[in-house]
N, C-alpha and C positions, 0 to 999 in steps of 0.2 A: 236862910231861915235853919236855927237850929236842932237840929231833932234826935237825941236821946239813943243812946245805944240805943236795944233789949238786949237780955241772952236770955237764948234759945225755950228753956223758964217758960221768961214770959210771956212768947209765944205765943206757946202754946199752954199757956193761962187763961191768954186772946183772943186764943180760939174754940177753946174746950165749952169758956164761958157766950158769945160767941152757940156754937151748936146750941147748944141749953136755952138759947133764946127763939130761935131756929124755931130747934123743937114743941118747946112751946106758944110759938101762938100757930101754933100746926095745931097742934089740943083747944084755940084760944076756936081752931075758925070756925066748928060748927054751932061757939054760942057768937061769934059774929053777924053768919048766914039770919043765926033765929033773930039775933036787935032786929035786920032788915027787914026781916020776913021773908025771910029766903028756906029753902027746902033743903039740907047736905046731901040727901038720900038722895031725893030727889035731880038734883044738880048730877049728883056722883054717875044716880042708873042713867041719868044720856049723855054721857061719857059713853063710846066702844069703845069695848078689850082689847083694840089696835090706839084712841087715844088715851087710856090708864097707862100702855105699855109702853110710848111716849117719850109724856109724863114721868110713868114711873125713871126712865132710864136717863132720863134727861136728871131730872133732882139723883138718878147716884154717879152721872160722871158729872154735878156741878159739887160733891159731896167728894169726892177721886182728888179735881181737882182741889182741892181745900184745903184734904191734907198733902195732894204734892207739894204745894203752894207751899205751906207748912214746915216742914222737911225739907223744901229747898230754901228757905231762908230762913233754916238753922241750922242747914252747915256751911251759907254764909259767915251767919253770922259768928261760929265755933271755927272758921277759919279764920273771923279779920280779929278773935274773940283770940286766939291764941299765939300764946307768949312764942316770940322769935324765939330759932334755935343758936343758943350765945357759943360759940365757939374760939372765945379769947381775940377777936377780932380781927382784921381780913389773917389768911393763911399769907406764911413767905410764900413766893416763886421761889424754885429747886430749877436749880443750872438743870442745860441737860447737855446729853455729853454725847 
């Protein structure tokens, strides 16, 4: 399987697009509930403060994990795409006295 190497900029653009998609999906959630005859406010109210805090913590952790993975992949790609240092070939061995 031949995978094209992505630049850090391409990875960041894809991650940003995914984040925008997730945010849009979250904004659309109340309309999806209404389409199925559900009341989002009642559903959210049925969750206690503990459950809401846990859900928010999980969401924040997921976002941090995504950002960390993007940064790590960008770093890996920057090293993989870095130009090798040129020193004129192999060094000549020096005689030890």
